[in-house]
N, C-alpha and C positions, 0 to 999 in steps of 0.2 A: 504494500500500500504506500502511496505517495501523498503527502499533504503538506501544503506550504501556505502560510499566512504571515503578512507583515502589517502590524497594526498602524504603522505610520505611512503606509502606501495607500493613496486615495483609491487605487483600484481594488484594494481589499477591504477598506473601511471608508464609507462615504456617507455623510460628511466626516471630515477629519477632526480629531481632537475633542475637546469638551463641547457639549451640545446644550442648547436651550431645552428645557423640559418639554416633553410632547413632540419631539422632533421625529421625523422619519429617518431611520437608519438602515443602511444596507451593509451587511457583513458578507464577505466572499473569500474564497480561497481556491487554490489549485488542488484538485482531488482526483486521484486515480485509485479506486478500491481494488483489493485483491480478488474478492469474491462477489462484487456487486453490492456490498452493504451500503445502505443509504447513510448519509451524514446528517447530523443534527447540530444545531447551535444550542449550547447550554448557557442560558442567560439567568443571572442572579441579580435581584434588586431587593429593596426593602420589603416588597410584598411576598417574596419567596423565589422559587426556582421555576423557570419555564424551559421546556425542551422543545425547540422549534425545528420541524423538518426543513431541510434545505433543498432547493431545486438544483438539478444537475443539467449542465449545458456545455458540451464540448470541453470536458475536463475541468469545468469550473462549477463549484457549488456556491449558492448564494441564497440569502433570505433577507427580506425587507420587512420591517415592523416599526411600530411606534413606541418610543421610549416613555417611561413613566412621567407623570405630570408633577412630581414632587422632587425638589432639589435633593441630590444624593450622589453617592459614589456607587455606581452599578458595575457589573463585570460580566465577561463572557469567555467561553472557550468552546472547543468543538468536541463532539463525542460520537462514537459509533458503538453499536451493540453486536456482539458475536458470541455464540456458544454460551449464552447466559452471563457474559461478562461485558463490562463497559470500558472502553478505551478512550482516553482523553488526549487532546492536543491543545496546548495553551502557552502562555508566557506572561511576563510582566509588561513588556513593551517591545516593539520591533518584531523580530523573528520569533517564532514559537518552537516548541519541541513536544514530543510525545511524553506523557506523564501518566502515572498510575491513579492519580486523583485530580480533581479539578484545580487548575492553575489559571487564575482569571486575569485577562486583560482588563484594565480599569477604564471606565467611561464616566467622566464627570458631567453631571446634569445640573444645570443652574437656571435661575429665574431669567426668562427671556427678556424681561424689561430692564435687566441690569445694564447700566452704562457707567463709564468713568469719564471724568472731565477731559475734554479735548486739550485744553491748555496744558494740563499736566502730562498727558501722553506725549505731547510735542516738546516737553521741557528738557532743559539741561540743568541738573541740580548740583548744588554745592553745599556740603555739610560743614557747619562751623561749631566748634567747641568754644563758646563765647569768651571765656577767660584768656584764650590763647591766640586769638586772631589778630586784633589790633587794639592798642591802648591809645586813646585819644589824648590823654593829659595825665602825666605822672602826678602832678600836684593835686589834681582833683581826686585821683585814685587814693593818694595818701590821706586826704581828708576823709574820704569814705571809710578807709580802714580805721582811722581814729574813732569815728562814730560807731563802727562795729565793735571795737574793743571796749568802748564805754558801756556796752550792754553786758560785759563780763565774758565775752567769748574770745578764744585765742585765734590768732591768724598769723601766718608767716608771709612776709612780703618779699617778692623779687623785684627790686628796683631795676636790675639789669635784665632787659627783655630777652637776652640771648642765653641766659642760664638754663641748665637742665632742671626739670621739675624734681622736687624731692621724691624719693622712693623708699627711704628707710624710716623706721619708727624714730620719733624724737627721743632724745636721751632719757633712758630709764623707762621708756614705754615698751609695751609688748607688741603692739600692732601699729602698722603704718596708718596714718590719718591724712586724708586729702585736704589739708587746711592751708596749703601754700597757694598764693595767688600772684598773677602777673598783672592783672588790672585791665585785661581786654574788656571792652564795654560796647554797648549798643551804639553809642556815638562813633566809636571806632569803626564798626561795621558800616554805618552810614557814610563815613568819610571814604571808605573804600568801595563804594558802589560803582564809581567809574571803572575801577580795575575789574570788578566782577562782571560788569556789562561788556567790557572789551574782551573778557575771557569767554563770552558767549553764554553766561549763566542767565537763566530765566526763573530759577526757583532756589530759594535758600531754605535749607532744613537746619534749624537751630536746636542744638542740645538745650536742656532746660534753662530757662531764663528767670524763673520765679524765685522769690525769696527762699533761700535755703542756707545751710551752714556747712557747705563743702564746696570745693571748686568745681565738682561735676554737677552739683545741684539736683541729683536724683533723690535727695531727702527733703522733699518740699516742706517748707514752713508756712507759706501763704500762697495759694494758687492764684490769687487775684492781684498780686503785687509783684512788679519786677524787683529782682534782688537789688538792694540799694547800691551794691558795689558795681553792678552793671549799669545803673542809671535809674530811670523812673518810668512810670507808665506813659508819660508824655513822650519820653525818648523813644519808646517803642512805637507809639502812634506816628511820630515823625519819621522814624525809620521805614515803617510799612508804607507810608504815603509817598516818600521820596523813592523808595524801591520801585513802586508801581510806575513812577515816571520813567524809570529805566527799563520797564518791561519785566520786572522781577517781582515774584510773589514769595510769601514767607509761610513756611509750615513750622508749627510749634511742636515741641516734644511734651506729651502728656504722660505723667507718671501717676497712674491711678490705681495700681495694685497695692500701693503702700504709701505712707507719708514719712516725713522725718519724725524722730522722737522729739526733737527740739522744734516744735511747731505749734501754731495756734490750736491745732486739732488734738494733738496728743499731749504736749506740754509736760514732758517727763521731768524737766528741771524747774517747772513752776515759774517760768519767765513771763508767761502771758496771762495766767490766771483764768484761762477759758477752756483748757483742754481736758481730755478724758482722765489724765493723771492728776489734774489739779482738784477736780471735784467729781464725785460719782454721778451727780445730777447734770453734768455737762451735756449739752446737746450732741456732742461728738462721741460720747462714751459708747453708744450702740454701734458705732462704725467699726470698733476694734474687737478682737477675739481674745479676751482675757481668760486665762486659765485660773489665775488667782490674782485678784485685783490688789494693788496696781502694778506689781513688779513682774508678774509672770504672764507673758502675752505672746501671741504668735508673731513671728518676724519673717521678713523676706530673707530666705536662705540663712536663717539664724543670726542675722545681723541685728543686734539689739537697737541699733540706731534707725532701723527701718521697720516699724510696726506695720504688719499687714492690716488691710481694711477689709471689711465685708462689703463687697461692691454692690450687692443687691439689696442692701439696707435702703428702704425708700428715701430716707432723708439724705443719704449719700448720693443716690441717683439724682435726686432733685438738685442737690448742690452742684453736681458735675454737669448734668444734662438738662436741667430745667431752663425755663425761659430766661432767667437772670443768672444761670449757672456759669461755670467756668468756661465751658466750650463756646457757648454763644457770645459771652462777654468779649472774649479775645478775638472772635471773628468780627465783632462790631468794631473792635479797636484796630482792625486792619489785617489780621491773619487770614490766610486762604486755605488753611487745612491743619490737620493734626496727624502726628505720628504717635501711635500707642506703644509705649514702652512695655516690654514683656507681654505682648498680646496673647501669648499662649498661656498666660497665668490669669487672664481675665475671662469671666464667664461669657459664653456666646450671647446670652441675653443682654449683658452689659454692653458688649460691642454693638449689638443691634440698636440698643437705645442711643449709643453714641452716634451711630450713623444717622438715625432719625433726627437727632438734635441738630447736627451740623448741616444736614441737607435742608432742614426746615429753615434754618437761619440764613444759609447761603448755599443755594442748590448746586453751585459750581465749585464748592469746596471739596477737598480731597481727604480721604481717611486711609492712612498707611498703618501697617502693623509690623512690629518686630517679631517675625517668625523665621527661624533659621532653617527649617526643613521645608519639604514640599507641602504647600498649604492644602492641597486637595486630599491628602492622605493622612494628615496629622491627626493623632488621636489624643483624647484627654479623658478626664473622669466622666464627662458626659457622653463619651463615644466619639464619633468622628466630628472634628471641628468644622464649623460652617463658614470658614473664612471666605471661600470663593463661591458660596451659594447665590450671591447676588444681593444679600441683605445685610452684609457685614462690611468687610474691608473693601476698599477700592483696589488695593494692591499691597504686596508685602515688600520688605527689604529683601532683595533677591540674593541671599547668601549662597544658594546653589550655583548661581552664576559666578559669584566671587571665588568660591572654592574651585570651580571648574577651570576658570581662566588662570588662576594662580597655579594650580596643579599642572596644567598644560605647559605654561611658560617656564615652570621650574623642573620640567622633565620628569614629573611624577606620574603622569598619564600621557598617553599619546592622543593624536587627533581623533581617532575612532572613539575613544572613551569620552573625550570632550564632546563629540557629537551626541553620544548617548545621553550625557547629562543635560545638554541644552535641549535636545529634542524631547526628552521626557517632560521637562517643564512646559514646553510648548504644547505637547500632547495633552497634558493634564489640566492646564489652566484655561478658563474661559477667555475668549479673544480679548474682550475689554480689560480683563484682569491682567492678562499676559502683557498687553501693550502698555500697561501702567506700572509694571514692576520697576522698583528702584534698583537699577543695575549697578551695584556697588563694586568698587575696586579696593576701597579701604573704608574703615570706620573707626570710631573711638573704642570699639570693643576688641579689636585684634591688632596685631603688629602692622606697622605701616608697610605699604605695598613695596616700596623701593627696598626696604630691608629684606622683605621676603624674597624679592627677585634677585637680591645680591647673595642669596644662599644662607640667610639667617636660620638658626634653629627654630623649630616649631614654637610659635609664641603661645600656643595653648597648652603645651605640656612641658617645655624645657624649663629648668629652674631659672629663677631670675638672675642668679650669678652668671649662668652660661649665656643668657641673653645679653647681659651688660658687657660681657667679655667679647662679644662679637664685634669685630671691626673690619669691614671689608676694605680691600685696597681700591685704588682708583680705577683699575681695570674692571673689577667686579661692579663698582658703582656705575660706571658707564654702560656696562651690559645691562644692569638692572634698570637704568633709565630708558634704554631702548625697549626693554620688556614692558615697562610701565606704559610707554606710549602705545605699544602694541595692544595692551589690555584696554586702554582708552579707545583705541580704534574699534575694537570689537563692541564695546559698550555703546559707542556712538552709532554703529551701523545696524546693530540688532534692534528689533522692537523692544520697547521699554524705555525707561528714563535713565540716561547715563548720569552717574552721581560721582563727583570728585570730593574727596575728603581734604579739607583745607590744608594747604601746604604741600600736599603730595606733588602737585603740579610744579612746585618750586624746588623740589628735590629734597624735602624733609625726610628724615629717617627716624626710626624708633621701634622698639619692640612693644611688648604688651604694656597696658596701662600701669603706671602713668607715663611711660616713655613714648607711647604713641600719641600723647597729648602735649608734645612740645609746641612752643610758640611758632607762628609763621615766621620764616626767616627774612623779615623785611631788611633790605639793605645788602643782603648777600644771597638773594634768591638766584636760582639757576634760570636765567632769562632765556637761554636757548631752549630749555625744556618747556618753559611756559609758552614760548612761541609755537613749539610743536604741538602742544596740547590744545592751544587756542585755535590752531588751524583745524583740528579735528572737531572741537566743540562747535565752532562756527559753521563747519560743513554740515553738521546736523541741522542747524537753523536754516541753511541756504539751499538745501536739496530736499525736495518734497519726497523723493523715493526713500529717503532715510527716515522720514517721519511716518509715512503711511503706505509705503509701497509693498508689493508682494515680496515674499521671502523664500529663498532657497539657501540651504547651508549644509555643510558636511565636510568630512575628511577627504582629502585627495592624496593622501599618503600619511605615513606615521607622523611626520613632522609638520605637515601642511594642512591648514584648515581654510576653507573658502566660504564666502558669503556672497549671494547675489540679491540686491534689492532693486526692484524695478516697477515702473508704472508707465503710463503712456508717454510721459515727458522725458524720462531718462532711465538709464541703467547704471548701477553702481556695483563695482566688483571690489571685494576685499580679500586679500591673501595674507594669512599669518604663517610665520615660520618660527618654530620653537628652537631649531637647532643652532649650534654655534658656527655653522658655515652657511654661506649663501645657497639657496635652492632655486631650481627652475620649476615653477608651478605650471602645470598643464591642466586646463579646465574645459570641459564641454558641459552644457547645462543639464543634460540628462543624467550626469553623474549624481546630481543633487535632486533626488526625486521625492524626498520625504516631506510630509506635511500637506497642508491644505492647498498649497500652490504647486503641487507636484505635476499637475497636468495643465497649468496655466502657461501658455507659451512665453518664452523669454525673448524680447527683442535684443538679440545678442551680437550679431555680426556688425562690424563697422569699426570706427576708430575711437579709441579711448584715450583720455589724457590723464596722466598721473599728477599727483600733487605738485611735483616739480616741473610740470609742463611736458614731460617726455611722452611721446605718442606710442600707442600699442594698437595693432590691428588684429581684429578677431574675425575669423570665418566661422566654420563649424566649431572650432576650438580657439583657444588663446593660450599663448606661452608667455609667462611673465617671470623675470628674475626677482626673487624676494630676498632682501638682505638677512644676514644672520640675526637671530633674536629680534626680528623686525616684521614689518608689514609693507604691503603696497596697496594703495587705494586708487582706483581708476574710475573715471566718470565719462559718460557718453550721453549726449543728447539724442533722443529718438526722433529724428526728423521725419 
């Protein structure tokens, strides 16, 4: 018996990828039985299992049916019956194999009315850790520090902007405390808007800006007030207003699974007189999970400084999501969306309520979530998470993309595995969700990209001493910068929102936090690297095929990966080379058949122009030299 099915081939599964609920779906395969046994489709969804007979025609078996009308993750494989036994053929994604028990290809079903904001899908994003981007005025910073100390809190000041962050416990202390500040502020970001606009940025994602008592500000003290060291609420309103004049919108970081212990709400140190620890009858007491009042309470990952909240407490939901709540207040002040910290630790009902609140206040606002895994298959205490059902997130931070491109360029995986990782995300995510993914290359939670590309030890597992001892030579750094630009090129060309982590484009290095939170290197930035990144980010803005064109992608060798983006107006080709030597890439479009556009003709033949003006001519194929640890990006107008 011969049976072959490829879930990412439109000839075998049509339509491709995630589907609106109630869609008509055709599943097909090549099938040559040994003894004429009929083939059946084994379909599994929330309602149970259906075994559907398949029609045979010239060596092909197929069946067409209507998918369920409820958002979910369904699945299918193939089965045949012989001599009282059942034989299965299935897989996770792509090609299948024979198996003794059902192995299901997944199909994500989502609400067909789901849409994501066009402005965000077309954006180029830039993530800023506010204390470390730009300090507008040293004297103003020092005055703010003095006011902070007057309230009895400790703070360490870096007057020298170029110093490294502190990473060791203070003398006599057991644990490191993130209480050192450089004084980056909202006014500093406002002053650098011309730089960001020239870089091609259209969206800023700011790590927390609300009053808190750490430099990372993930221990919120007051959700409705800008941290005084960063400035004021008026400073934020001014920043948001002027940013819009540059075509830049702002997304804020919402930390709603926990608060700070030193906060209006918890008040562990009785500074405010209003919190749950100050008095049992506090309106905030019911937000928290006390095991024994007031000292024994549930904390985020056992950090006593981060007491967990009960997100579904009605008064907490009203405070965050209500008409005058946190979400809608900051949208009125000028924000254009929210990023939910640790979204996988928030109940689905809370995320749905968050979406309703921000869309009611500002229908074009965006809701992102911090989810490190595949959003379509993520499980939690409630079962499968509903991130991409159409009533929760607009999109996630795309860590599968980050891990894939870093692993490829560091020679940990080859181009075929990179294709598997990227194609699976495309296959599993609803189209509007996929096109809004925040395609990260770096973030505040992992080692910086250039350090990783220079051969640094794994920032998630290596001891801090080993990380700090890592010091790449100039040759390794130059190679790393080429790799970084190559990663940016892929983020720019693929669907989704390319996102730069502040300072990466200027050559900043660093391992796991706090060393990945060094200051932006103003005055000694790598201007050549900035220019190279700027060409890429502005290409995203200037070429319509990169924002909404058809997509084909795949491996064209172990070291080479290719992408084609195309529409009626233009065709864009990208070639990536992970190897340490130049490679000649040869491409013809039918090599890249996977996904929804696998049978959409590519306007391929003609003359292409590279970024440096060099011409390349394509007939049925094209041959392009690609530099070591680098990329080539070609453009062609479809006349």
